[in-house]
N, C-alpha and C positions, 0 to 999 in steps of 0.2 A: 920460319917464324918460330919463336919459343912456344912450346906446347902449352904453356900456361896462359897464353894470350888468346882471347876470343876473337874469332874471325868476324869482322863487321860486313854485313851485306853491302855490295857496291851497286845500289840502285840509283840510277840517274833521275828517275821519276817513279811515282807510285803506279802500279798497274791498275789501280782503282781508287775511289774516294777513301777507302779504308783498306789497310793491308795488315794481316795477322801473321805474327811470327812466334814460333815455339821452339824451345830447346831445353837441354839439361846441361848445366855447367858443373864441372867438378870443383873440388876445394882448391883454394889458392889460385883462382883464375881472374884475369884482368881484361878489361876492354880499354884500348888506348883512347885518349881524348879525340872526339870527332863531333861533327855537327851535320844537320841536314835541314832541308827547307820545309819539312813537314813537322807536325807535332807528334809526340810519342807518349804513350802510356806504358810504363814499366811495372810489371806485377810478378811476384813470385808465388806460385801455388804451393811451394815448399821451400823453406829456408829463408835467409835474410840477405838481401842484396844491398850493398853500400855504394851509393853513387856520389859523384861530385858534379855539380851543374853550375857553370859560370863561377867557379871558385867556391861554391858553398856545398857542405856535406848534406846528404839526404840518406834516409834509410827506408827500405821497402820491406816490411814484414808481410806475412800472408794475408792480413786483413786490411792492408793499406797498399795503394799503388802510388807511384810517383809520376806526376805529370811534367813532361819536358816540352816547353813551347818551341815553336819553329826557330831554327838557327841558334839555339842555345848550345854552347860547348859542353859536352858531358862525357864522363867515363864511368866505369864501375869496377868493383872488386867484390869477389865472393870468397869469404873466409872458409865457409863450408859449402857443400854441394847445394845447388838450387834447381828447382823446376821453374823454368822461365816462360812467361807469357808477355807478349808485347803487341800493342796496336799502333800502327803508323796511321796518322790522321791527316788528310789533305787540308790545305790552307782554307778551302771553302767551308770546312766544318770546324775550324779553329777559332772562328770569330767570337763564339759564345763561350770559349774556354779561356782560362787565365793566361795573361801574357808573361807571367812569372812562374817558375817551377813551384810546385806545392805537393802536399800529400793529399791523396783522395781516398776517402773511406769506401771500401768495396762492398757493395750490397751482394746478397746471395744471387740476385739476378745477373749482375755483372760477372760474378765468378762462374755461374752456371754456363753462360754463353761462351766465355773464354775457354772453359774446360771442354765444352761440347765441340767447339771448333777445333780445339787441339786434338781431341780424340779422333775426329774425322779428317784431320790434316787440311782444314779449309784455310787457305791463305788469302784468297781473293773471292769474296762471296759472288756467286753467279746465279744460283737458282732463286726463285721468288722467295722461298722460305728463308734461305740464308741472307738475302738482302733485307728481309724484314727483321731478322734477328740482329743484323748489323745496325739497323736503324734504332731498334730497341736499346742496344748497347750505347749508342750515341746519346739517346734521350736520357738514359739512366746516368750517363757520365755528366751530362749538363746539370742534372739535379743533385748529384752526389755531394755530400758534405765535404768541405775542404779545410785543410789546416796548413799553416805556413810550412810546418815540418812535423813528422811524427815524433821525433826526439830532438827538438831544437837546441841550439846553443843560446846562451844569454848574450847580453850586450855590455855587461859590466864585469870587471875583473873578479869581483867577489863572488858573483853567481857562478861564473865559469870555473873558478877555483874549486868550488864544491862539485860541480858537474864532472870535472876531470877526475877528481878523487873517486867519485861514485862509478864512473865508467871503468876505472881500474879495479874497483871492488864493489860490484853490485850488491853483495851481501852485507855491506856496512849498514848497521841498524841504528846508528845514532839519530836521535830525534832532531827536528828542526832547531830547537832551542840550543842544542849542543853545537850545531853548525854555525848558528848566529854568533855564539860566543867566540868561535874560532876566527870569524872574519870581523869581529868587533862591531856588530850592529845588534839591534834588538830583534827578538823573534818576529815581532809584528812587522818591522821594517823589511826583514828578509822575506817573509811570506808575501808582502806586497811586491817586492822585486821579482819574485818568481812569477806571479800572475801577470805583471806588466811586461816582463821580458820574454816569457815563455808561453804565455796564454794558458797556463795550467798551474796547478798547485805543486808544491814540492813532492807530496805523496804520490800524485798522479805520474809525475815525471819519473820518479824512482820505480814505480810499478811497471811502467812501460820499458824502462831499461832492463828490469829483471825478466820481463817477458821475452825480450829479444835474446838475452843471455840464455834463458831456459831453452829456447828453440834450438840454438846452436849446440847446447849441451845434450839435448835429446838426440841430435844427429849422431852423437858419439856413444849412444846406447846406455847412458847412465841412468840409474834408478831414480824414481820420483822422490823417494825418501832422501837420497843423497843430494838431489837438486834442491829440495826444500831447505835443507840445512845450509847449503852453500849460498842460497839466495836470502838468507837471513830470516827465514820463517820458523816459528816455534813448533809447527806441526805440518805433516804432509797435507792435511785437509785445508789448512790456510793457503798453502801454495797452490793446491788444485783449484781453490775458489778464485784466486787471482788469475791463474792461467785461463780458466773457463770464462772469466769476464772479458779477457782480451781476445781469446781465440774462438769462443763459442763452443768449445769442447774441452774435455779433460786432456791432460798430457798424454795418457795412454791411448785415448781415442785419436788424438792428433798423430801419434807415432804410427798407429795402425793404418789410418787413412792415407798417410803420406808416404808409406813404404814404396820405394822404387829401387831399381838397379842403378846405382850411381854410375855416371859415364866414366870411361877410362881416360 
């Protein structure tokens, strides 16, 4: 098998109601399309994972997970190295979870349980304490805020034209009025399309895009000042404020917290 392909576990059935999986994947790694009869929560403690689920693209940054319902065909690609956390959830616990893939906001409690289990290499909870923690994780997951996608595509050609240009150049600082002129609509009409099609404003979508681009750039060791300029910010402090709003920490804190030995 090509060394850039991720080995998929060959489980015929889950060893328990919930099963935890952890790994570190290097840059430019892929998982081939596959499906299984249980649900799956995909989360990256470090880095950005790009998934395709039933033909739709999804992105998993460190503060959001991606929920994959049972039997959904899915694959993934990691442009940079990632620290991977996953929870396989049996059908009996999927009834209260969405029947379509979506982005799930990760609370500090969810992150703490996943990281604790990963540090202790707990895959199938057995002790009373770990079973209780697994139940807390499920309870938190049922209550977690959900979005259709962290960085969605639009449904109209005009909106998607703008999104594609921004994806190729996150630092493009043109205001919404300039984009509206380019696609021959009014600024007000374009703003309405963004809210209707994406569930968020133009400014929020572009900020999320820049956050994802910044995470990948931080993996390459680039300075905060250089990143701020490339992302279209007039100062390092403005860039740091954006990053902190998205990640809950500064870029340098993120870099220090997430340092690990990348897998070969």
